[in-house]
N, C-alpha and C positions, 0 to 999 in steps of 0.2 A: 504493500500500500504506500509506504514511504517513497519507494522508487517511482511509482506511478505519479504521486503528487509532485515529486521533484521534477519529473519529466514534463508534467503539465506546466509547472511554474517556468521551467526553462523555455518551453515552447511559447508561452504567453509573453515572456520577457523578450524573446527573439522577435516576435511579431510586433511588439511595441517599439522596439529599436528600429526595425525595418520601416514601420509606419512613420516614425519621426524623420528618418533619413529621406524617405520619399517626399514627405511634406516639406522638408528643407529644400529638396531639389526643385519642387514646384515653385516655392517662393523665389528661389534664385533665378529660375527660368522665366517666370511670369512677372513678378512684382519688383525685383531688384533691378534698378537702372544704374549700371556702372557709368563712369565718365565716358568710356569708349562707346557704350550703347547710347548714351544721351547725345553723343556727337553725330549719330546716324539718324536723328529724328527727321531729317529733311528727305529721306529716301521715299520714292514713290511706291504706292501699293502695287504688288505684283499679281499676276494672274490674268486670264483672258478677259474677265469682266472689266478690268481697269486699263488695259493697255491702250484701248482706243481713246481714252481720256488723257493719256500722258502728255501729249503736246499742249492741250488746252490748260492742263494743270501747271505745267512748267511756265507757260506764258503768263497766266494769271498770278502765280506766285512771284515771278520776277517783277511784275508790275507793282505788287504790294511791297516787295523788298526795295524798290527804287524810291518809295515815298519817304521823305525825311520824317524822323520821329524823335521824340524826347525819351531817353531811357529813364525809367522810374523803378524804384525798389521799395518794397515794404517788408516788414518782418511779420511772419505768421504768428499766431498765438502760441504755437509750440516751438518758436525760435528759429525758423528757417527764413533766409532771405529769398524773397520771391521777386522775379524780374518781369517787367512789362514794358511795352512800347506805347507811348501816348502820341496820338496823331491829332493835332489841333487843326480842324477843318474850318470851323467858323465860330466866331464869338457868340456866346449865349445859346449854342446849339445843344440838343440832347446828346447824351453819351451812350454809346453801345459798348459793352464789355464782351470780349471774345475769349472763349475757353476751348482748347483743342482736345482731340481724342487721345486714346491710349498710345503712349510712345510717340505722340504726334508733334507737329510743327504748326503753330497757330496761323502763320501767314500762308500755309498751304491748306490746312484743314478748313479754314474759314476765309479763303481767298475771295470767294463769291460775295460773302457778306461784307468783307472789307471793301470791295469794289463798290457795292451798292451804297454803303455808308459814305464813302468819300465823294461819290458822285452826287450825293443828295444832301450835302451839308450837315452830316452827322459826325460828331467827334468820336474817336475810337480809342479804346484801351485794349490792346492785344496782350493777353497774359500768358507767360510760360508757367504752366502748372508745376507744382512741386515734383521734383525728380525729372523735370523736363527742361530742355533748352538751357537757358542761363540761370534758372532757379536752382536753389540748393535742395538737398535731399536726394535719397537714393531709393526710396520706396514709394511706388504709386499705389493708391488704395482704392481705385475704381470709384472714387467719389465720396468715400466715407469721411476722410479728412479734408479732401479738396472742397467740400461744400462750405466748410468754415473759412477756407482761404477766400472764397467768393465774398463772404461777409467782411473779411479784412480788406479786400480791394474796394468794397463799397464804403468802408470807413475812410479809406484814402480819398475816394471821390468826394466824400462829404467835406473833408478838410480842404481839398483843393478847389472845389467849385461851389460848395455850399449845398444846403439841403433842398434847395428849390430846383436844382437841375434834374430834369427827367433822365432816368437810367433804364436801359433795356439790357437784360442778360441774354447772351446768345452762346450756344455751345454746340459742338459736333461730337456725336458718338459718346465716348466717356464724358466729354465736356457737356454734352446735352443732358445726360443723366445727372451730372453734377449740378447744373443750374436748376434742374427740376427738384433735386434733393434740397438745394438751398432754399427753394420757394416754400418748403415746408417749415423753415425756420422763421424767426421774426425778422422780416426784411424792413429796411428803412422805408418810410412813406413815399420817397421819390423813386423807388423802383416801380416802373409802370408796366413791365411786361417781360415775358420769357419766350425766346425762340429756341426750339429744340430740334436739331437736325439728327435724325436716326438715334433716338435715345433708347437705352435698355431699361427695363423695369427695376432691376436690382442686380447687385453683383452675383448673388446666388442664382437668380434666374438665368443670367447670362452664362455662368459657368456650367450649370446643368444643361442648358441648351447646346452650348459649345461641345460638351462631352457627348451628348446624345447624337448630334449630327456627325460625329466622327467615330461612332460605335464604340466609345469608351465607357466603362461602367460609371454612370453619371453620379449616383449617390456616393460611391467610394471616392471619386475624383473630388466632389464637393467637400467631403469630410476632410480629406487630406489637404486640400487647398486652404480651407479655413484654419486647420491646425497649423500649417506653415506660417500663415499670416499672424496668427495669435502668438506663436513662439518667436518668430524672427521679425515680423513687421509690426508687432505690438498693436495690431488693429483687428477688431472683430468685424468681419465683412457683413454680418447681419445687422449692424447698427444703423444702416441707412438703406432706404428704398425709394426710388423715384415714384413708384406707383403709390406707395403709402403717403409720401409727402404731397402728392397731387391732391389728396383729400383735404389737406389743410391750406392749399394755395389760395391766395387772395388777389392775385394779379392775372391779367389775361395771358393766354398761352397760344403759341403757334407751333404746331408739330409739322415737320417736313420729313417725309420718309420715302425712300425708293421702294418700288414694288418688287424689285428683284434683289433685295438686300439679303445676302446669304450669310451674313455675320450677325447682324442684329435684325431679326425678322420684323416685318411690319406690324405683326400683331402686338409687339411690345409697345411700339409707338401708339397704336390704337388703344391699348390698355391704359396707358398714362393719360391719353386724351379723354377716355371714358370716365376716368376717376377724378379728373381735374375739377375742383370745386368752383372755380371762377369762369369767366367768359373764355371761350376757347374756339380754335379753328384747326383743322387738319388738312394738309395738302399732300397727296401721294403722287408719285411720278412713275408712270409705266416704264418698265425696262431698266430703271435706274439701279445700279449696284450700291453697295454700302458707301455712304458719304458722297455719292455722285449725282444727287438730285439737281444741284445747281447746273451741272454740265449737261444734264439731260434736257433741261428746259430753262435756260437762264432768265428769259423774260417772265415766265409765270412765277418762278422762284422769287425774282425781284419784286413783282407786284404783290406777292403774299407778304414778304418782309416789310415793304413800305406801307402796306395797308395797316399792319399792326402798329408800326412805329408812328404813322401819322394819326391813327385813331387814338392811341394812348397819350401822345404828346399834346394833341389838341385840347385834351381835357385838363392839362396841367395848368 
C-alpha cells in the first residue's frame, strides 16, 4: 500500500511539474514580449487573406509615419513608462485615442482611422500599449491591465486639454477589446464614444476559440495559459471581459468587423454589440479578413467612423 501511495504521489508531482513547465512555455511564447520581439511589431500579417492588402497597408502606414508628431510619455499606475504620439491637427478639435492589436504597431493597425482623423480635423493620440513599441514592459495581458492604461492616457488628456475636450476611444483587435473593457470602468465625462474594430469578447473566449479552431484541447490549453499568466505574468486573465463591460457602458459604440475574420470571429463583435448598454451601431464588411475592414471598403468605413464622431461631438 505504501508503495502504491508513493507511486501515486510521484506521478501527481511529475504531472504538476510538467503542467507548470508547459504553462511557463505558453507564457513565454504568447505573452512575453522581448526587446527583439517588440522590434518586429511593424511586420505585416502573413497568409493568403492578407497578402492582397500588403501594398495598401504599406502605403497607408508610410503616410501616417510621415506626419510630424509630438512624443509624449506617461507613467502607468503600476510604474511603466508608456509612449504615445500626439498629432495636433486643429485647435479646439476633438481627440481620438488609438490603441493597437496584439504585438501590433498603432500606425499600421489603425492607419485607416489615423487617415480619417487627420483629414477631418480631429487631433490624434496614437498609443504604444504596454510591452509594445516604445512603451516599457514585457508582458501583454490581452486587455486586462491595458484597460487601466487607457484611463491613464485619459488623465493625460485631461491635464493637457482640459475636461471639456471630447475624446473618442478607438482600438483594433486586442486594442478594440481593451477600449471596450475600459468602457466598463468609470470613464471621464468627456469620453463620448468607442470605436471597436474586430474586438474579442474576453481573453478566455479568444483562447478557447483559438485552440478549438486548431484542434487543440481547448479546456486544457485555457487552464495552462491562465496558470502561466498567474505565475509569471502576475495577471488573472479572467479579471476582464469586453462582453461583460459592455453591460455597464454609458457611451455610444461603433463595432466594425470583417465577415471573413478567421482570428476573431464576427460573432464576438456581435456579442459585444448585443450586450452594449448605450447607443450602438455595427458595420460588417463582406470578405474582409481580420483587421482588414478599412481596406475592404475605405469609404463606408470612413462614413461609419465620422458618423459616430460627428454625432457625439455635436452634443458636447
